[in-house]
N, C-alpha and C positions, 0 to 999 in steps of 0.2 A: 287356768291359762286360757287366753283368748284364742278362739279357733281361727286359723288362717283361712281366708276366703280364696278359693281357686277360681281361675277364669272360667266363665260359662262356656267359652269356645276352646277349651283345652283339647288338644289333639295330639295323637302320637305321630311324629314325623319319622319317616323311614327312608330307605334307599330310593334314589330316583325321584319319582313324583308321588310316592305313597304318602297318604295323609288319612289317618283313621280318627274320626271324631268320637269323643266319649259321650255317653248319655248324661242327662242331668243328675248330678250327685248332690247330696245335702251340703257338702263342703263348698259347692259353687254358689250357694244361696247367700245373698246379702242379708243382714240382720233385720232390716225394716221392710214392712209391707210395701212401702213406696218404692224402695230399691228393687224389690223382687219384681214388681210390676214393670219397671224399666228394663228388666233383663229379657222380656219377651220380645223377640225380633218381629219386624213386620214381614209378612210372607203373603204371597198371592200365587195361586195355581189354578190353571184352567183344566177341567176334566171334560173330555169330549167322547161321545159315543155316536156311532154312525146310524143313519136312516131315520132317527127320530121316533117320537111317540105321537100318533095321530091325535089331534086336539080332542075329538070326542072320547077317546079312551082316557085322557087325562082327567076328565070330569068324574071318573069312577073312584078317584082317590086311591087309598091304600087297599081297597077291596079288589082292585084290578091289577094291571101290570106294574103299578108302583109298589106293590106289596113288599118287595125286598128292602125298600127304603124306610118302611115303618119303624124298625128298631132304632133308626137314627132320626126319627121325625122331630124330636125335641131340639135337635142340633141343626136342623135345616129349615129354610124357607122355600117351599115349593111354589113357583110362580107360573101361572097360566095366562093365556091370552096376551102374549108378547109378540109384537109385530116386527118382522125383519124385511118387509117388502122393499124398503129403500136399498137393500143389498142386491136386488135383481139386476142382472146384466143381460140385456137382450141378446139372444142368439147363443147364449152360453148355457151349459148344462145346469139345471136347477140345483142339483146336489152340490156342485162346485160353488154356486152363488151363496147358498145357505151356509156352507162350511166356511167360506171366506168371511161371512158376516158374524159367525160365532165368535164372541169375545172382542170383536172389532167394530161391529155395526156398520161396516162399509162393504161395498161391492168389491170384487177383485180388481187388481190392477195388472192385467195380463195373466200369463200362465203361472208365473212363479212369485208373484207379490200379492200381498193384501192391499186394501185401499187405505190402510193406516195402521197405527199401533194396536196391540192387544192390551187388555186391562192390566195384565200382570206386568208388562214392560213400562207402562205409564207409572204404575205404583213403584216399580223398582227405581226408576230414575228420580221420581219425586222424593223418596225416602233415602236413597243412597246416591246423591248427585256426584259424589267423588268415588263411587265404586263400592263394592262389597268388601268386607274384611278379607285380608290376604288369604289365599289358599282355598277359597270357596269356588264352587262351580257357578259362574255368573247366572246362567240359565240352563235348566235341565229339561230336555224334551225327550220323551220316550213313549213307546206304545206297541201294541200288537195289532197289526193291520196288514192288508194285502193289496187293496185297490190303490193304484199309484198314479193314475194318468195326469193329475195336477196336484201341486204340492199342498194346497190348502185343504185337500181331502183328508190329510193326516197330520199336518203341522198346525198348531194353534197357539203360537207365541211369536209375535212380530214386533220388530223395531219401528220407530217413528216413520221411517221411509218405506215401510211395508216389506222390508226384507226379513227373512226368517231370523229369529233371535239366536238360534243355535242349531247345530246339526242334530237331527233326530236319531236316537238310538233305538233300533227295532229288535236287537238281539239282547237278551239278558246279559250275556258276557260283555258286550260292548258297553252297556249301561254300567256294569260293575267297574270296568276299567275307567270309564269317564268319571265316576264318583270317587273311587278309592285309589286310582292310579295303577300303574303297572311297574313291575320291578325292571328297571332298565340298567344296562351296563354302563357305568361311568368310565371316563377316560382313565386308562391305567389299571383298571380292575380286572379281575379274573372273570371274563365274560362267560366262559364255559361253566364255572361254578354258579354264577348268577342264573344262567339259563336253566340249571337243574333245580332251582328253588321251586317248590310246589305251590307257594301261596304268597300273596302280598303281605299277609300277616307275619310271615317269617322275617320280614324286614324291620318289624317293630317289636320283636319278641323281647329284646332287652328292656325296653320301656314298660312293656306289659308286666314283666317280672318285678320291676321296680314298684309299679303302682299296686301290685297285689302281694308284695312281699313285706317283710318285717319293718323295713325302713320307709314304707309308704306313708304319705301324709293323710291317707284315707282311713276312715273307720271300717269296721268289719263289714257292715251292710254295703258300703260303697265298693269295697274290694270285691265282694261277691257279685255286685252288679256289673263291674267292669269285666270280670271273668265271664259272666253270662253273656254280656254284650259282644265280646270278641268271639265267643263260641258261636253266637248267632251269625256274625259276619262270616265266620268260617263255613257255617252251614250253607249260607246263601252263595258263597263263592263256589263251594263244591257243586251246588245245583247249577250255577251259571256255567262253570267250566266243565261240568260232567267229569270231575276227577274221581279217581278211586279213593276210597276212604283209607287213610293211613292205618287206622285201627281195625284189624280184621273182625273185631267184635261189633263194630259200628253197623247200623242198619244199611242195607243195600241202597246205593244212590240211584236216582232216576236215570233211565236210559237216555242216550243222546237224542236231542230234539231232531225230529225229521221234518219240521216245518220249513217251507220255502220262504225266502226273503228276497228283497230286491226285485229286479225285473222278472225273475223266475216265479215270483208270487202273483203276478198279474199278467199271465200270458195272453196278450191281445185283448185284455179286458173280459175274457170269457169265464173267469172265476176258477176256483180251485175246490177240490174235495178235501174235507177235513172233518175229523170227529170232534165231538164236544169235549172229550177228554184231552185231545191234543191242543185244542184252542185254549181251554181254561188252565191247563198245566203251564203253558207258556206265559199266558197273561198273568197268572197269579205270582209267578216268579218275578216278572217285570214289576208288578204292583208291590211285592214285598221289598224289592231292591230300591224302588223309588221312594217308598215310605221310609225305609231305613236311612236313605240319604237325607231326608228331611229331619228325622229323629236325631241324626248325628250332626245336624246343622251344617251339612256340606252344601246345601242349596236352599234358597228361599223363594225362587221364582221359576216359573216354567209351565209346562203342560204335559198331560198324559192322555193318550188316546186308546180307547178300546173299540176297535173296528172303524174303518175309514168311512167318510161320507160316500154313499152309493156303493157300500161294500158288496162284493160278489163272492159269496162262499156257498158251497153245497154242503150243508151241515148234516151229520148223522149222529145219532146216539140218544140214550135215555136221559131226559132232563128231570131232576128231582130237586125239590126245595122243601125245607122244613119237614123232612121225613116222608113226604108224599111225592108220588110221580106226577109231574105236571104234563109231560108231553113226550112223545118219541119223535125226534127230528129225523127226517129223511127227505130233504128238499127235492132232490132230483126225481125220486120215485113219485112223490106227491104231485109235482108239476108235470110228470110224464114227459120230461124234456132233458136234454143234456146242455152243456155249455152255459152261456149266460142266462138262457131261458129257464134253466133248472135251479137258479140260485135263490136264496132267501130274499134277496133284494126285490124279487118280483111280487112277494106278498104285499109289500108297501104300495106298489103300483096297482094292485088289485083291491086295495082297501075299499070297503063299502060300509058306511056307518049303519046300514040296515041289515047287515049280515053278522055272523058270529066272528069272522076274522080269526079263527082258531090258531092258524099257523103264525100269523103276525103277532098275536098276543103272546104266544109261547116264546118267540124270539125276543120281543121287547122285554118280557118278564126276566128272561135270562140275562139280558144286558143290564138291567137294573140290579140283578143279583151280583154281577161282577163289578159294577160301579160301587155298590155297597161294600164289597169285599175290600176295595182299596180305601174307602172312607173309614171303615172300621179299624183299619191298621193305624190310622191317625187319631183314633179315639180310644185306644186301649191303654193299659197300664204303662206300656213303654213309651207312650206319647204324653204322659202327664207332665205338666210344666210347673214353674215356680209359683204361679198364681193359683194353682189348684185346678185349672182348666186343662183340656187336652189341646194338642196341636190343631185338631179339627176345629175346635171352638175359638182358638186364638187367631187362626189364619183366615184369609179370605179365599175360600174354595168356591169357584164358579163352575157350574155344571150345565152343559148345553149340547146341542146337536144341530142338524142342518135343516130339518123339515118339520112342519106342523101337520102335514097330511100325508104326502107321498105320491099323490096323483099329479102328473105334470100338466094336466089340461088347464089349470088355473093357477097363475103365479101368486095371486093374493091368497088363495086358499092354502097353497103349499108353504108360503113364507109367513103366514100368520099363525098364531097359536103355537109358536115354537116353545118347547119345554125348556124351562130354566129352573135352577135351584142354586141357593147360596148358603154358606155357613155364616156365622155371626161376626167374624172378624173381631173377636175380643169384645163382643157386646155392642158393636156399632149398628148391627142390623137385626131385624126381627127374625126369630126362628120359631119353630113349633106350630107353623101355620101352613095351610094351602090357600094361596091368595090369587084371586082373579085381578091381575095387575091392570090390564087394559091400557098398555102404553107401548111406545116403540122401544126396541132394544137399545137404541142410542141413548134414550133418556134414562132407562134403567142403569146402563153402564156408567153414564156420567154421574148419576146419583151415587153409585158405588165409589167412584173416584173422589167425589166431594166428601163422602163420609170417611174416606181414608185420608183426607186432608192432603191431597196432592194438587199441584197447580194445573196439570195438563187436563185437557178435555178431548173427547173424540168428536169427529165430524167437522163440518164447515164452521169456521170461526164466527160467522155472522148468523148462524142458525140460532133461533130463539131457544133459550134454555127452558126445559119443562121438567123440573125435578119430580121424582116419584117419591114423595116424602113418606108415604104409607109403608115403605119397606124399611124405614129407619127405626131403630129401637127407641 
């Protein structure tokens, strides 16, 4: 009997705004290789990390601070010597300028707007001019950050008019609600009963039983995958909401987050005290949820931020990688200062290519470890797609930051040599290399847009196009 092909975007719809996407199942695959290829959606996400990697340290490749990216080296193109000087806005903080230029290649337009659209939004409009499929989050923006004085320090997804493409979610619980919905009381329903529901998954339990039961159109392997998938959503939900486990035999759930958010997180720009465990626990839950949203095909465009531009934190804790101790963070004690002067931010301003820069190296290495954590979520077995590649390989993931140096005394030095990396976008761009590009960011970005076959371009319409063809596959 001919197997029925299910929709690639099959979701479980529940009460209120609940919508749970299902993972890729073999019953969703069309019979021909061509049809399978067509089922891979176009996606673009910007990944930002604050403060940057000084250009001299980038030349050390995977032997230095880029070491955590080495396991993904075949899936990424590391690009050095990219110039963002055109993004300089005289009289404005250089961290703000560089962050505004990340993924837009334009100087800021005031305090709350970029100078133009970001890469992901140009691609979104080019490939989905009539909008994304119903029920999807049009643009998902999330991150773990604390410095807030100007919006482009932490938001990295912008509309054509320079306005932010979506509200950023900085708490894992808020991101979970944005992606999977909340159980809301409909008119005439028992509001008290709905209020007592412990999980958004309770609203789709009937459909869950159908797809895993005897009448399911799914085979045994797919039934098991659906069950595992919803168990994983339950786990993330419990971590995000800090709910008590219903099963007393279940492992103890993490304690409620003590991190500060909003204005409380940036008191007068003086920075906050935080441990490495507090920082990475919050970030990794955010990264897990964001990756899950992509795996469920709930979102295809947006940005995620790990620490803002010019971030001010006083970090403490042992930092380990690959079974060895890299460093012991204690920023305030090592600076022998409190307030903003005791923050990790100051290591970048003190950067000297003739010195060891031990503290800066440890912080930059840690940031690469956490960026790699997110990317690896998009490259695992749960991210394998119909064409045999992973979401990381099939999507355009652009990774960047605000600064190429860190010292404010020279704009060209600070906004030149800005670290960039990209994934292959389904084989459109080269990967497995560290390349000295020697081009302006605007030309790199427009080459990416051309490779993605979209009509829009960044920057002034009359500016001469200078394609960077060597990054194309």
